[in-house]
C-alpha positions in Angstrom: -7.1 -25.4 2.1 -9.5 -22.8 3.4 -12.8 -22.3 1.6 -13.0 -19.6 -1.1 -15.8 -17.9 0.9 -13.6 -17.7 4.0 -10.6 -16.4 2.1 -12.7 -13.7 0.4 -14.4 -12.6 3.6 -11.2 -12.4 5.6 -9.4 -10.5 2.8 -12.0 -8.1 1.5 -14.4 -7.2 4.3 -13.9 -3.9 6.0 -10.8 -2.9 4.0 -9.1 0.3 5.0 -7.2 2.5 2.5 -3.7 3.6 3.6 -0.8 5.4 1.9 2.9 6.0 2.1 4.9 8.2 -0.3 8.5 7.9 -1.4 10.9 8.3 -4.3 11.2 5.1 -6.4 13.3 4.6 -9.5 11.4 3.8 -12.7 13.2 0.4 -12.9 11.9 -0.5 -9.4 8.4 0.8 -10.1 8.2 -1.5 -13.1 9.0 -4.5 -11.0 5.6 -4.3 -9.3 3.6 -6.2 -11.9 -0.1 -6.9 -11.5 -0.7 -10.3 -9.8 2.8 -10.5 -8.2 2.8 -11.7 -4.6 5.3 -10.0 -2.3 6.3 -10.0 1.3 7.9 -7.4 3.5 10.1 -8.5 6.5 9.8 -5.1 8.2 7.0 -3.3 9.9 5.1 -1.1 7.4 4.2 2.3 8.7 1.4 4.1 6.8 -1.3 6.6 7.3 -5.1 6.7 6.8 -4.8 10.4 6.2 -5.2 10.9 2.5 -4.2 13.9 0.5 -1.9 15.1 -2.2 1.8 14.2 -2.6 4.9 16.3 -1.9 6.2 17.6 -5.2 9.6 16.1 -4.5 8.3 12.5 -4.2 7.2 10.4 -7.2 5.6 7.2 -5.9 2.6 6.4 -3.7 1.9 3.0 -2.3 -1.8 2.5 -1.7 -2.3 -0.4 0.7 -5.7 -2.0 1.1 -5.9 -3.9 4.4 -8.2 -5.0 7.1 -5.3 -6.2 9.2 -3.5 -2.9 9.9 -2.9 -2.0 13.6 -4.1 1.4 14.7 -1.2 3.0 16.5 -2.5 6.5 16.8 -2.6 6.1 20.6 1.2 6.0 20.5 1.5 9.4 18.7 2.6 12.1 21.1 3.9 15.0 19.1 2.6 13.9 15.7 -0.8 13.6 14.1 0.2 11.1 11.3 -2.8 8.9 11.6 -0.3 6.0 12.1 -1.3 2.5 11.2 1.2 -0.4 11.1 1.3 -3.7 9.4 3.2 -6.5 11.1 6.4 -7.9 9.9 6.5 -10.6 7.2 3.1 -9.5 5.8 2.0 -10.6 2.3 0.5 -8.6 -0.5 -0.9 -9.0 -3.9 0.0 -6.3 -6.4 -3.4 -5.3 -7.8 -2.1 -2.7 -10.3 0.3 0.1 -10.9 -0.5 3.3 -12.8 0.4 6.9 -13.3 -1.7 9.9 -12.5 -0.7 13.5 -12.6 2.9 12.6 -13.1 3.1 10.3 -10.1 3.4 6.6 -9.9 0.8 4.6 -7.9 1.2 1.0 -6.7 -1.8 -0.7 -5.2 -1.3 -3.5 -2.8 -3.9 -5.8 -1.2 -2.8 -7.4 2.1 -3.4 -11.1 2.0 -3.0 -13.8 4.6 0.1 -16.0 4.3 -2.2 -19.1 4.2 -3.9 -17.7 1.1 -0.8 -17.0 -1.1 -1.5 -20.0 -3.3 -5.1 -19.0 -3.8 -4.2 -15.5 -4.8 -1.4 -16.7 -7.1 -3.8 -18.9 -9.1 -7.1 -17.0 -8.9 -8.4 -13.7 -10.2 -10.9 -12.1 -7.9 -13.7 -10.0 -9.4 -13.6 -7.6 -6.4 -10.1 -6.5 -7.5 -11.3 -4.7 -10.6 -13.8 -2.6 -8.6 -11.1 -1.8 -5.9 -8.6 -0.7 -8.6 -11.3 1.6 -10.2 -12.1 3.1 -6.9 -8.4 3.7 -6.1 -7.8 5.3 -9.5 -10.7 7.7 -9.1 -9.7 8.5 -5.5 -6.0 9.1 -6.5 -7.0 11.2 -9.5 -8.9 13.5 -7.1 -6.4 13.4 -4.2 -3.2 14.0 -6.1 -4.6 17.5 -7.1 -4.8 18.4 -3.4 -2.1 19.7 -1.1 -0.2 17.0 1.0 -1.5 16.4 4.5 0.5 18.8 6.5 1.2 16.4 9.4 2.7 13.8 7.1 4.6 16.1 4.8 7.8 16.3 6.8 11.2 14.7 7.0 10.5 12.6 10.1 7.5 10.9 8.4 9.4 10.3 5.2 12.3 8.7 7.1 9.7 6.2 8.4 8.2 5.5 5.0 11.0 6.0 2.4 11.6 2.4 1.4 9.8 0.2 -1.2 7.6 -2.5 0.2 8.9 -6.0 -0.5 12.0 -4.9 -2.4 15.6 -5.3 -1.3 18.2 -2.6 -1.9 19.5 -4.6 -4.9 16.1 -4.6 -6.6 15.2 -8.3 -5.8 12.0 -9.1 -4.0 12.2 -10.9 -0.6 
């Protein structure tokens, strides 16, 4: 097993904050319980461009990661601020909450090697991260959506729940 210091450094140093918005049923939203470890078999497209949410959408995933790949260089006719997380990535659900009528789910990307550590340990950094995200979302969700990501093409790329199959079971 890797040392706690190594795990914490590799997980928490230089975290970026990314988002993706979608519609998610209340039943599926409630499945994202604090402390749950999930994995997603698909690539996860997200943006670093933070703003409000489209009024037709009800859920925002906030993804905290230092392993996201900057794909902005591939954007030709878009200005999404595209970042991608590789397939079969793992996440710890830090919290879920509601603000301004919207659901927010906060995920921390973790290394597959560290799943057991995060299943059995509380990390004090998480409380501070959650508080920062809550404050940021409270402010952001009063703003207009980012124009470049408020369109059908972007939503087709991001309109699926992370780690959840169509039948409501986690991968």
